[in-house]
N, C-alpha and C positions, 0 to 999 in steps of 0.2 A: 506493498500500500504505499502512495505517494505522501511525502510528508509534508504537511502544510504550510506555504509558507508563513512565517509572522509576520502580526498585522503591521508592527509599525516599518519594517519593510515593503509591502503593499501602498504605506502612506506615502514613504520616502517616495515611492515610483512616480505615484499618483503627482505626485511636489512636483517635481523635477519636470515631468512634462508637462503642467504649467509653468514654469521658470524658462521652460526653452521656447514657449510659443511665443504670443505676441501680447499676451494677455496682461502683461506685467515690464514696467520697465525699469530702466536704473534708478534704486532710491524711493522706489515706490514704496510706503507701507505695505509689510507681506501679512499674514494672520499669525494671531497673536497664540497663547498655549490654549487660548477660553477657546478662540475659533477652531481650533483644531479638536479640543474635545468635544464640543456641540457636532460638529460636521461629520466627523468620523466615530462618537459614540466610544470616546476611549480614556484612559485614566489620567491624571496630571502627570504619571510620571512616563506614560507612553509618549504625552504630546510636548514634552521636556526632552527626550530623548529624539526624536523627531526631528525637532528645531536645532537644539546641540549638533545631529549627524548633515542637516544641512547647511549648517555653519560652518563645516570640520569642511565640506567640500565646495566652501567659498561661492553657495548660492545666496548665502542671504549674511548680514552684519546683525547681530545684536547689540543693543544698545541700551543698558540700564538705564534706568527712569524714562527711556522715550521712547522704547521698543523693539521692533523689528521691523529691518530693510532689504530690499531686494539689495543684493550687491552691485556694484558698480560693474564688476567682470564679472557676472551672471553669464553663462552660456549663448542666450540669445542674444548677447552685444558683441556685434560685428566691427571688426577694427580695421583700418588701411595704414599701415605703416610704412613709412619712407624715410629711407637716411638724406638730409637736406642739403649733406656737402657743405661747411660752409668755409667754401676754398673752391679754387678754379683749378674741377679736376683735370682740366686738360692739361695743366703742369704737372700732375702729378705722375710722378715715376717710380718703380718699382723695382727693387735690388737685391736678387737672391743671396743670403749670406748659407744655405749650407742647404743641397739636397743629398739625400742616401737612401738607401733602402734599410728598413730595422728589423727586429721582431720584438723590439720592445715599445710595447703599446698600451697609453693611457686605459686608466678601469673602468671605462667608458664601452670598451670594447669586450671586455667580459673576461673574466679568468680561463674560460678554456680558451680564449682565439689565438692558436696557434700560429696565422699567417703572419707574412712579412709587410707591410707599410712602406711607403714614401712620406719621410719625414722633412718637411721643408722649411726653411726659417723665411724671413724676408722683412724687410724695411721699406717703407714705402716715406717719399720725400715731395712735399712742395719746394717751399722756399729755406724748409728745414726737415729734418728725418723726425714723424710724428706718429707713426705707428708702427711695432716692433708687431710681427705674429709667426705663432708655430703650428702646422698644418699635421695632419697626420690624413695621407687618402689611403685609401683602398689599394692595393696593386695592379690591380687590371685598371685601371682608369688612368695610368700614363705608363708611358714607353720611357725604359733609358734615354733615348736618343731625341725625346722631347723634352726632358728634365734637360739634358744638355743644353740645347736651345732655348730653352726658358728664359735665358738672361734677356733676352729680345721681347719679351714677351710680356705685358703687366699682369694678365690675366691666366690664374691659372685655370679659373674654368673654362676658360676658351681653349685650352691646349685639352683642357680631358673632352671639352666635346668633339675637339677633331679627333683625338686617338681613340675615343669609345663612344661617341652618339649620345654621351649624355646629358644631359641639361641640366647640371648643377640648382640651376633658380628654379627648378620646378618640381622637385623632388622636399619631402617631408624634410621641416627641420625644425628646430627651437633654437633663440636665441637668449641667453642671459645677459644683462647688464649691472656691473656696481661701481663704486668708486672707491679705490685700492692707492697703493703705493707698489711703485716697481720692487716685486718679488726676489731680484737678481742685482748684484753687481753689473752684469754682463749691460740687461736691460739700462740701467741707470744711466751708463756711458753712451751707450747707442743713442739712446734719446737727448742726452744734455742735461741730464737731471739729477737732484741729491734726494737723499734716500728720503723725504720728507714732502718733496713735490707728490700732485695725485695725478693720476688717473684714471681714463676710463679701460675697464679689463672688461671683455665682451667674449664669451662660450659660442659655439656656433657647433650644434652636431647636424650633420645629414643623413638620412639615412633613406632607402629603397628596400620597401619589399622585408622591413623587421631588420636589413643589414646595415651595417653602419658605412657610412662613405667617408663621412671625413668628419674629424673634430678638430675647430681651430679655439687658441686661447691668444688670444691679444691683445694688446695695451695701446692705449693712444691719446695724446696731449687734448684735454678737455674743451682748448680752443676748438680743434679740427671737430668736432664730434656734435651731431644735432640729427634730433628725430623729428618727424612730424607723422602727428595721430591723428586720425578723424573717425568719427564714428557713422556707421552707417544708418543708424538709428536717427527716427525724426525724433 
């Protein structure tokens, strides 16, 4: 006999469906504990459990003394994010510092990953060096010949497209940004920084069919960094 799903999970699924629809907009008031008790005929304990789990999933925000509100990052909010490049990109150049095959990969590839990957270090410059990046690319994406000639090409993605016919810009990706200082003396010297100067750190993961194609860890001078974010919601 199939075990019946706990009622609180059924309620959560129903509310997630509502939150992912156009019924709610960001920052709208959400159902209270009392609302959920009356609507689904459940106890206070169950109602609180439902709200807490929705909050943990970032669907809602609970503010003591004010109520519960739809998170501004709920899944129905679609946004478009664009790098603004507050500099003349036609003047940008890229210098390859190092490129080689290695079996030493970041933890994102998983403990059981045994294949070699391309390790590529780059410096981007305009009037000065402004970004250091180190990337690990799946070995199949590039050839040794392409890497040898890469000093003449600003975009590794273009090399990949030419070699493997994979458009990296169209693959699933995740990017994280934080403000930090240079993690090594090498990066400080390359970007002409002191140990206390701030940088924008960007981590980027690119996957295809759940396989990691790229992991990049980069550090950029703040004055060369910008993002433009537009919500698709009315």
